[in-house]
C-alpha positions in Angstrom: 36.1 140.5 193.8 37.7 137.1 194.0 41.1 138.5 192.7 40.9 141.3 195.2 40.3 138.9 198.0 43.2 136.7 196.8 45.4 139.6 196.5 44.6 140.7 200.2 45.4 137.3 201.4 48.6 137.0 199.4 49.9 140.6 200.8 48.8 140.4 204.5 47.7 137.1 205.4 50.3 134.6 203.8 53.0 133.9 206.0 56.4 134.1 204.4 59.1 136.3 203.3 58.7 139.4 201.3 60.2 137.6 198.1 57.6 134.8 198.5 54.9 137.5 198.6 56.2 139.1 195.4 56.3 135.9 193.7 52.9 135.0 194.6 51.8 138.4 193.7 53.2 138.2 190.2 51.8 134.9 189.5 48.3 136.1 190.5 48.5 139.1 188.5 49.6 137.3 185.4 47.0 134.5 185.7 44.4 137.3 185.8 45.8 139.1 182.9 46.2 136.0 180.8 42.7 135.9 179.3 43.0 139.5 178.2 45.9 138.9 176.0 44.6 135.6 174.6 44.1 135.8 170.7 40.8 134.9 169.0 40.9 132.7 166.0 39.0 133.6 162.9 37.4 130.8 161.0 38.5 130.5 157.5 35.9 129.2 155.3 36.8 126.5 152.5 35.3 128.6 149.8 37.7 131.5 150.2 40.7 129.0 150.5 39.9 127.4 147.1 39.1 130.7 145.5 42.4 132.1 146.6 44.3 129.0 145.2 42.6 128.9 141.9 43.6 132.5 141.2 47.2 131.7 141.1 48.8 131.9 137.7 49.8 128.7 136.1 53.5 127.9 135.2 55.1 131.2 133.8 57.8 131.3 131.3 60.0 134.4 130.5 61.5 135.2 127.0 63.3 138.0 125.4 61.8 138.7 121.9 61.3 134.9 121.0 64.1 133.4 122.8 64.1 131.6 126.2 67.4 131.3 128.0 69.9 130.2 125.3 73.2 130.7 123.6 72.8 133.2 120.6 75.3 134.7 118.0 76.3 138.3 118.5 74.3 139.5 115.5 71.1 138.0 116.9 71.5 139.3 120.4 72.3 142.9 118.7 69.0 142.8 117.0 67.1 141.8 120.4 68.6 144.6 122.2 65.5 146.9 121.7 63.0 144.0 122.1 60.9 143.6 125.3 60.6 141.1 127.8 57.6 138.7 127.5 55.9 136.7 130.1 53.4 134.0 129.3 51.6 131.3 131.1 50.9 127.7 129.8 47.8 128.8 128.2 49.9 131.3 126.1 48.3 134.4 128.1 50.7 137.3 128.2 51.4 139.2 131.3 52.8 142.8 131.3 56.5 143.3 132.8 56.4 146.0 135.4 60.3 145.7 136.3 63.5 143.6 135.9 67.0 143.6 137.1 69.6 143.3 134.3 73.3 142.2 134.6 75.9 142.3 131.9 78.8 140.1 132.4 81.7 141.4 130.2 84.5 138.9 129.5 88.1 140.5 128.8 91.3 138.5 128.2 94.4 139.7 130.1 98.0 138.5 130.8 98.6 137.3 134.4 101.7 139.1 135.6 102.4 136.4 138.1 101.9 133.3 136.1 102.7 134.8 132.6 99.5 132.7 131.5 96.5 134.5 129.6 93.3 134.5 131.7 89.8 136.0 131.6 88.8 138.9 133.5 84.9 139.3 134.3 83.3 142.5 134.9 79.6 142.8 136.0 77.6 145.9 135.3 73.9 146.1 135.9 71.0 148.1 136.6 67.1 147.9 137.5 64.5 148.9 134.9 60.8 149.8 135.5 59.7 148.9 132.0 59.9 145.8 129.8 62.8 147.0 127.7 66.2 148.2 128.2 66.8 152.0 128.1 68.1 153.6 124.8 71.4 154.2 126.5 71.9 150.8 127.7 71.0 149.4 124.2 73.2 151.7 122.4 76.2 150.8 124.8 75.6 147.1 124.5 75.4 147.3 120.9 79.0 148.9 120.7 80.7 146.7 123.6 79.0 143.4 123.0 81.4 140.5 122.4 81.6 136.8 122.3 81.6 135.1 125.5 79.6 137.9 127.3 76.5 136.9 129.3 73.2 138.9 129.9 71.2 138.1 133.0 67.6 139.3 133.3 66.5 138.7 136.8 63.9 139.7 139.4 61.2 139.8 136.6 58.0 141.2 138.0 54.7 140.9 136.3 51.3 142.4 137.1 49.1 139.2 137.3 45.7 140.9 138.2 44.5 144.0 139.9 46.9 144.6 142.8 48.5 141.2 142.4 52.4 141.0 141.4 54.3 137.8 140.6 58.1 137.2 140.0 58.7 135.3 136.7 61.6 133.1 135.9 64.9 134.6 135.0 66.6 134.6 131.8 70.3 134.0 130.7 71.6 134.9 127.2 75.2 133.6 126.3 76.8 135.4 123.4 78.4 133.1 120.9 
């Protein structure tokens, strides 16, 4: 009722130009509509915030077989190619690995045509895996082509922590000696 009378006054009784009337009209309409778009705040209880923070995993560590990120001889890396990634927390609890991204950095020596000096060519190849191990095809290919100086990267390691909860574990870098 009050808004209707203000609107009537703004349009018909307010002395001024049409532009001023439109400006006044838009201000009144926005003031009337403001409470409709206001958000209500939900109160968060202290019990739910502490319960949520207690359910986070402790510090995680990733390993491949029994090795963390390390420099390993070629023979040891060849043995590990069929091994699974393992993620544990500080209390030594294991968590299942859901997926990971793998990158193989191959180093090949070549002779630079411009300078005549030997140099190292780096070739990166990778794939995403939905299991804790490399596929047999990748494992076989790496056993055949792995050389000293190559690097294996295990990134984006995703674990299942609890029902419907997934976390990202630390990456692993293996240098082949």
